[in-house]
C-alpha positions as MATLAB code, in Angstrom:
seq = 'XXXXXXXXXXXXXXXXXXXXXXXXXXXXXXXXXXXXXXXXXXXXXXXXXXXXXXXXXXXXXXXXXXXXXXXXXXXXXXXXXXXXXXXXXXXXXXXXXXXXXXXXXXXXXXXXXXXXXXXXXXXXXXXXXXXXXXXXXXXXXXXXXX';
ca = [
     -29.532  -18.891   82.048;
     -27.193  -15.782   83.254;
     -24.284  -14.692   80.818;
     -21.013  -13.815   82.434;
     -18.195  -12.591   80.525;
     -14.787  -13.267   81.680;
     -10.941  -12.357   80.975;
      -8.270  -15.047   80.876;
      -4.646  -14.435   80.565;
      -2.009  -16.933   78.939;
       0.941  -15.071   80.692;
       4.168  -15.935   79.524;
       8.159  -15.188   80.030;
      11.046  -15.909   77.616;
      14.531  -16.993   78.615;
      16.461  -17.133   75.559;
      14.489  -19.660   73.257;
      12.598  -21.169   76.060;
       8.964  -20.113   77.040;
       7.397  -20.103   80.485;
       3.801  -20.017   80.997;
       2.303  -18.782   84.286;
      -0.017  -21.545   86.203;
      -1.672  -20.726   89.217;
      -2.059  -23.591   92.189;
      -5.739  -22.868   93.459;
      -7.964  -24.745   95.827;
     -11.270  -25.283   94.490;
     -14.128  -25.560   97.452;
     -16.636  -26.997   95.097;
     -14.859  -29.772   94.123;
     -12.875  -30.055   97.240;
      -9.183  -30.032   95.137;
      -6.491  -28.378   94.106;
      -5.783  -27.817   90.697;
      -3.669  -25.656   88.207;
      -5.095  -22.955   86.636;
      -4.703  -20.068   83.923;
      -5.420  -16.229   85.904;
      -9.044  -15.408   85.117;
     -11.939  -13.380   86.359;
     -15.330  -11.397   85.585;
     -15.080   -8.168   83.299;
     -16.683   -5.429   85.291;
     -19.517   -3.208   83.762;
     -18.152   -0.695   81.247;
     -14.461   -2.306   81.595;
     -13.032   -3.651   78.027;
     -11.892   -7.528   77.836;
      -8.440   -6.183   77.637;
      -8.412   -3.692   80.854;
     -10.098   -6.688   82.471;
      -7.093   -9.149   81.914;
      -4.756   -6.790   82.917;
      -6.820   -6.054   85.880;
      -7.014  -10.034   86.618;
      -2.960  -10.035   86.411;
      -2.629   -7.428   88.856;
      -5.088   -8.446   91.253;
      -4.249  -12.163   91.494;
      -0.345  -12.232   90.865;
       0.756   -8.435   91.316;
       2.063   -8.188   87.465;
       2.323   -4.155   86.504;
       4.968   -4.757   83.666;
       2.753   -6.594   81.103;
       2.294   -6.429   77.269;
      -1.278   -7.899   75.738;
       0.084   -9.254   72.623;
      -3.280  -10.144   71.367;
      -6.750  -11.935   71.885;
      -6.201  -15.870   71.270;
      -9.392  -17.251   71.144;
     -12.562  -17.297   73.196;
     -14.786  -20.187   74.736;
     -17.411  -20.601   76.773;
     -19.021  -23.131   79.325;
     -21.950  -23.384   81.730;
     -21.331  -23.667   85.281;
     -25.011  -24.021   87.177;
     -27.203  -21.500   86.109;
     -24.376  -19.049   84.438;
     -22.733  -19.305   80.950;
     -19.327  -18.078   80.583;
     -18.042  -16.382   77.951;
     -14.477  -16.475   78.384;
     -12.109  -13.963   76.164;
      -8.371  -15.627   76.164;
      -5.463  -13.031   75.556;
      -1.727  -13.609   75.528;
       0.198  -11.734   77.591;
       4.069  -11.345   77.900;
       5.891   -9.877   81.149;
       9.246   -9.948   81.838;
       9.103  -10.030   85.584;
      10.013  -13.490   86.868;
       9.081  -13.156   90.616;
       5.250  -13.629   91.326;
       3.421  -12.707   94.505;
       0.065  -14.551   94.805;
      -2.940  -12.379   95.963;
      -6.406  -14.299   96.719;
      -8.095  -11.546   98.257;
     -10.561  -10.743   95.353;
     -10.747  -14.685   94.773;
     -14.150  -15.101   96.579;
     -13.738  -18.713   97.933;
     -11.175  -19.638   95.927;
      -7.658  -19.653   97.323;
      -4.671  -18.862   95.343;
      -2.064  -21.123   96.939;
       0.896  -20.322   94.901;
       2.422  -20.182   91.404;
       4.884  -21.618   89.011;
       6.536  -20.758   85.923;
       6.281  -24.154   83.668;
       7.623  -25.017   80.250;
       5.107  -25.700   77.541;
       4.657  -29.758   77.914;
       4.583  -29.626   81.815;
       2.049  -26.857   81.615;
       0.071  -28.564   79.240;
       0.313  -31.831   81.370;
      -0.728  -29.899   84.763;
      -3.799  -27.610   83.547;
      -6.767  -29.823   83.941;
      -9.019  -28.245   81.655;
      -9.066  -28.724   78.112;
      -9.986  -25.176   76.906;
      -7.140  -23.886   79.134;
      -4.719  -26.568   77.500;
      -6.255  -24.929   74.226;
      -5.120  -21.529   75.127;
      -1.638  -22.659   75.576;
      -1.448  -24.359   72.136;
      -2.937  -21.077   70.256;
      -0.932  -18.823   72.138;
       2.348  -20.636   71.181;
       1.306  -19.789   67.557;
       0.926  -16.278   68.362;
       4.030  -16.268   70.177;
       5.759  -17.765   67.321;
       4.855  -15.089   64.718;
       5.101  -12.374   67.473;
       8.899  -13.219   67.868;
      10.000  -13.755   64.520;
];
């Protein structure tokens, strides 16, 4: 089985006491469905996981002004003959306007993005590991903003 190291971004912004998470609305041609996902992509040879997550934020949603707060956790899953090891980072941005870009996405098309409050984000995400990433991020945000 091949190994793919991936970096995933839990991107958030804060408006007063309200916290919003960025979700991508993507088409998954393998499943023939549209789904909400977090920003994620492969780590290139010689690239650190933290540099990869910042690059993915630039490529997929054109965010340049980001602050990597910390690594949230790590999870893995198998897709076909590939074992994905996903390094998840919490990223803060002040930018509200998002420009999605699918040019680096291969067969996946990013159709849009939405800033969502916590409960809505948890309800929209279809993958348990991504919901767990949001929950773990909330703990980091709490200790970061106090």
